[in-house]
C-alpha positions as CSV (number, residue, x, y, z in Angstrom):
1,M,82.7,153.2,27.9
2,F,83.6,149.8,28.6
3,A,86.3,150.4,31.0
4,T,84.0,152.7,32.8
5,A,81.3,150.0,33.1
6,L,83.7,147.2,34.1
7,T,85.3,149.2,36.4
8,L,81.8,150.3,38.1
9,S,80.7,146.6,37.8
10,R,83.5,145.5,39.9
11,A,82.5,148.4,42.3
12,V,79.2,147.3,42.7
13,A,79.8,143.7,43.3
14,E,82.5,144.3,45.5
15,S,79.6,146.6,47.4
16,M,77.5,143.6,47.3
17,I,80.1,141.5,49.1
18,V,80.7,144.4,51.8
19,N,76.9,144.5,52.2
20,T,76.5,140.9,52.8
21,S,79.6,139.7,54.7
22,F,79.9,139.2,58.3
23,N,83.6,139.3,58.6
24,H,84.6,143.0,59.5
25,L,88.0,142.9,58.1
26,V,86.8,141.5,54.4
27,R,84.1,144.3,54.8
28,K,87.0,147.1,55.1
29,S,89.2,145.5,53.0
30,L,86.9,145.5,50.0
31,M,85.5,149.2,50.9
32,F,88.7,150.3,50.5
33,H,89.3,148.3,46.9
34,A,86.1,149.8,46.0
35,I,86.5,153.1,46.8
36,D,90.2,152.8,44.7
37,K,87.9,152.1,41.9
38,L,85.1,155.0,42.4
39,A,88.3,157.5,42.7
40,S,89.9,156.2,39.5
41,L,86.4,156.9,38.0
42,R,85.9,160.2,38.9
43,H,89.4,161.0,38.4
44,K,89.2,159.7,35.0
45,T,85.8,161.4,33.9
46,G,86.9,164.4,35.5
47,A,83.8,164.6,37.8
48,A,86.1,165.8,40.8
49,G,88.0,168.5,38.8
50,N,91.6,168.5,38.9
51,L,92.3,166.6,42.0
52,S,94.8,163.6,42.0
53,E,93.5,160.3,42.2
54,A,94.5,160.2,45.9
55,D,93.1,163.2,46.8
56,I,89.8,162.2,45.4
57,W,90.1,159.1,47.6
58,K,90.4,161.0,50.5
59,Q,88.0,163.5,49.8
60,M,85.4,161.1,49.2
61,I,86.1,159.1,52.8
62,S,86.2,162.7,54.4
63,R,83.2,163.9,57.1
64,S,83.0,167.0,55.0
65,F,82.1,165.1,51.7
66,L,79.7,163.2,53.8
67,N,78.2,166.2,55.4
68,R,78.4,168.4,52.3
69,R,77.7,166.1,49.5
70,L,76.4,162.9,50.3
71,L,73.7,163.8,53.1
72,P,72.1,166.7,50.4
73,F,72.4,163.8,47.9
74,V,70.7,161.2,50.1
75,G,67.8,163.5,50.9
76,N,66.7,164.1,47.5
77,L,66.3,160.0,47.3
78,A,62.7,158.8,47.6
79,G,62.1,155.5,49.8
80,C,65.4,155.0,51.3
81,R,66.4,158.6,52.6
82,T,65.6,157.9,56.4
83,A,67.3,154.4,56.4
84,L,70.6,156.2,54.4
85,T,70.7,159.6,56.4
86,K,70.7,157.4,59.7
87,M,73.6,155.3,58.2
88,L,75.8,158.3,57.2
89,D,74.9,159.8,60.3
90,R,76.7,156.8,62.2
91,V,79.4,156.8,60.0
92,S,80.0,160.2,60.3
93,H,79.8,160.0,64.4
94,G,82.2,156.7,64.2
95,L,84.5,158.9,61.8
96,H,84.8,161.6,64.6
97,E,84.7,159.4,67.7
98,N,87.7,157.6,66.6
99,A,89.7,160.5,64.8
100,L,89.6,158.7,61.4
101,T,90.8,161.4,59.0
102,P,91.1,160.8,55.4
103,R,95.0,160.5,55.9
104,I,94.9,157.9,58.4
105,L,92.0,155.9,56.4
106,R,94.4,156.2,53.3
107,A,97.3,154.9,55.5
108,Y,95.1,151.9,56.5
109,R,94.1,151.3,53.0
110,N,97.9,151.0,52.0
111,T,98.5,148.5,54.4
112,A,97.2,146.0,51.6
113,H,100.5,146.4,50.1
114,G,102.2,145.3,53.3
115,Y,102.9,146.9,56.7
116,R,106.6,148.5,55.8
117,I,105.3,151.4,54.1
118,R,105.6,155.2,54.5
119,D,102.9,155.4,56.4
120,E,103.6,153.2,59.2
121,K,104.1,155.9,62.0
122,V,100.7,157.4,60.8
123,I,98.9,153.9,62.0
124,L,100.9,153.4,65.0
125,R,100.3,156.7,66.5
126,H,96.8,156.6,65.8
127,G,96.1,153.5,67.5
128,E,92.0,154.1,67.3
129,P,90.0,151.1,65.4
130,I,88.2,151.6,62.1
131,D,84.4,151.6,62.8
132,N,82.6,148.5,61.8
133,D,79.8,150.7,60.3
134,L,82.5,152.6,58.0
135,P,82.0,150.1,55.1
136,D,78.1,150.8,54.9
137,L,79.3,154.1,53.2
138,L,80.1,152.4,50.1
139,S,76.8,152.0,48.8
140,V,75.8,155.6,49.0
141,L,79.1,156.5,47.3
142,I,78.4,154.2,44.5
143,L,74.7,155.9,44.4
144,Y,76.4,159.2,44.4
145,C,78.8,158.4,41.6
146,I,76.2,156.7,39.5
147,G,73.8,159.8,40.2
148,S,76.2,162.4,39.8
149,H,75.0,164.3,36.6
150,S,78.5,165.2,35.2
151,F,79.7,161.6,35.8
152,L,76.6,160.4,33.6
153,R,76.9,162.8,31.2
154,Q,80.8,162.6,30.5
155,N,80.4,158.8,30.0
156,K,77.4,159.6,27.6
157,I,75.1,157.4,29.7
158,V,72.7,160.3,29.4
159,A,72.0,162.7,26.7
160,R,73.7,166.1,26.7
């Protein structure tokens, strides 16, 4: 439980920096790091079934996850539903407009380890920018992970 709380706390702290930073590179880099943490949590708790951590990461950043899981989740939130729905629409449009697939985003994420990596050709072929609205997705992903009933139950944060 301590490791789960620590990992979630770090993801939330990174999200706060993402939401307050004006530097787009910092926002995107920290978003990738925080999504790593969320994918690790979902993998560790079994919240995403038997998927590997890398597949969970790709799933969480996909348009289908955004449309099938995040939009309905946000639709059930009171108060901030309209603003979050508009933000998700902007992110979805940016992913579609710039042809940003989970594989391409994962390749960009891997550049944190250097550019001489296995995904070098994927990045070179793509050539489109990562939309500056994409890091805004992080806050909703954190809310989704926290608000997921199975995630909370498995970490004994709510009673069974």
